[in-house]
C-alpha positions in Angstrom: -14.6 -66.4 -21.6 -16.1 -63.4 -22.6 -17.6 -62.8 -19.3 -13.9 -62.9 -17.4 -12.7 -60.5 -20.2 -15.6 -58.2 -19.4 -15.1 -58.6 -15.3 -11.5 -58.1 -15.9 -12.3 -54.6 -18.0 -14.7 -53.6 -15.0 -12.5 -54.2 -12.3 -9.3 -52.2 -14.2 -11.6 -49.2 -14.5 -12.8 -49.5 -11.0 -9.1 -49.6 -9.9 -8.5 -46.6 -11.9 -11.4 -44.4 -10.6 -10.4 -45.3 -7.1 -6.8 -44.5 -7.4 -7.9 -41.1 -8.6 -9.9 -40.5 -5.8 -7.8 -41.9 -3.1 -4.4 -41.6 -4.3 -2.6 -39.7 -1.6 -1.2 -36.0 -2.3 2.3 -34.8 -1.4 1.6 -31.4 -0.6 5.1 -30.0 -1.4 4.8 -31.4 -5.2 2.0 -29.0 -5.7 2.5 -26.0 -3.0 5.4 -24.1 -5.4 5.3 -20.7 -6.8 6.8 -19.9 -10.4 8.6 -17.0 -10.9 7.4 -14.2 -13.4 8.5 -10.8 -14.5 5.4 -9.7 -16.4 1.7 -9.8 -16.4 -0.1 -12.1 -19.1 -1.6 -15.6 -19.2 0.0 -18.7 -20.0 -1.9 -21.9 -21.3 -0.7 -25.6 -21.8 -2.9 -28.5 -22.4 -3.5 -29.2 -18.8 -2.5 -25.7 -17.1 -3.6 -21.8 -16.7 -1.5 -19.3 -15.2 -2.5 -15.9 -14.6 -0.2 -13.0 -13.6 -1.9 -9.6 -12.6 -0.7 -6.4 -11.1 -3.2 -5.3 -8.3 -4.4 -2.4 -6.4 -4.7 -3.0 -2.8 -1.8 -4.8 -0.1 -0.6 -8.2 -0.9 -2.4 -9.7 2.3 -5.9 -8.2 1.3 -5.2 -9.7 -2.3 -4.5 -12.8 -0.8 -7.8 -12.7 1.6 -9.8 -11.9 -1.3 -8.5 -14.7 -3.6 -8.6 -17.1 -0.6 -12.8 -15.9 -0.3 -13.3 -16.7 -4.0 -11.6 -20.0 -3.7 -13.4 -20.9 -0.8 -16.7 -20.3 -2.3 -15.6 -22.8 -5.3 -17.6 -25.9 -5.2 -15.1 -29.1 -4.1 -12.7 -26.8 -3.2 -10.3 -26.8 -0.1 -6.9 -25.8 0.9 -4.1 -28.2 0.6 -1.2 -26.2 2.1 -0.2 -22.6 3.0 -2.4 -19.5 4.3 -2.6 -15.7 3.8 0.3 -15.4 6.5 2.2 -17.6 4.9 2.1 -15.6 1.5 1.3 -18.7 -0.5 -1.9 -21.0 -0.7 -2.5 -24.1 -2.9 -5.9 -25.3 -3.2 -7.1 -28.7 -4.5 -10.6 -28.4 -6.5 -12.2 -32.1 -7.4 -14.5 -32.5 -10.6 -18.0 -33.1 -9.9 -18.3 -36.3 -11.8 -15.1 -38.6 -11.5 -13.1 -36.6 -8.8 -10.2 -36.0 -10.5 -7.8 -33.4 -8.4 -6.6 -30.0 -9.7 -4.1 -28.0 -7.9 -4.3 -23.8 -7.8 -1.6 -21.9 -6.3 -1.9 -18.3 -5.5 1.1 -16.0 -4.7 2.3 -12.9 -4.7 5.4 -12.1 -6.5 7.3 -9.2 -4.7 7.9 -6.1 -6.8 11.2 -5.6 -8.3 13.4 -2.5 -10.1 11.3 -3.6 -13.4 8.0 -4.6 -12.1 5.3 -3.9 -9.5 4.2 -6.7 -7.4 1.9 -9.3 -9.0 -0.6 -11.8 -8.0 0.1 -15.5 -9.6 -2.9 -17.7 -9.8 -1.2 -21.1 -11.3 -3.7 -24.0 -11.9 -2.9 -27.4 -13.0 -4.2 -30.9 -13.6 -2.7 -33.9 -11.7 -4.1 -36.5 -14.1 -4.9 -37.0 -17.8 -3.8 -35.2 -20.9 -6.0 -32.1 -21.5 -7.9 -30.2 -18.9 -10.8 -29.1 -21.5 -10.4 -25.8 -20.4 -11.3 -26.1 -16.3 -8.2 -24.8 -15.2 -8.6 -21.7 -17.2 -12.2 -21.3 -16.6 -11.4 -21.4 -12.8 -8.9 -19.0 -12.9 -11.0 -16.6 -15.1 -13.7 -16.8 -12.6 -11.8 -15.9 -9.7 -10.1 -13.0 -11.4 -13.6 -11.8 -12.5 -14.5 -12.2 -8.7 -11.9 -9.9 -7.6 -13.0 -7.0 -9.8 -11.1 -3.9 -9.5 -8.7 -5.3 -6.9 -6.7 -6.7 -10.2 -5.7 -4.7 -13.1 -5.6 -6.3 -16.4 -2.6 -7.9 -18.1 -1.4 -5.5 -20.6 
């Protein structure tokens, strides 16, 4: 009896791991840009968003972020392109293959603010991302160097 219980537990865990790795992703669920009218960072238990003014053209800004994203291990484009003005990337964790989605977009200038770069990273599964989304966003911002200005 104990062997059967152990076998059921192993099968349930394996099924969960396979689901995380093989579950289909609907790009339209993740390829969305939020609104912002001020620079700054917002962090939740499963996400991190950085909004920054930048010092180059919107196209050059997106190209620079795209290079940083494509150099990130286990990261690929899920939807969008530089030409579209918005790109969503999927980054999978090394061990378990958990997917995180990061959307990069340009928020156009308005009367009360300049144009902003928005990088919004969030987890698909689980409760708590252990800071990996914030770390990824900050690494991309560091790589952009003088192309982005401080939030305040």
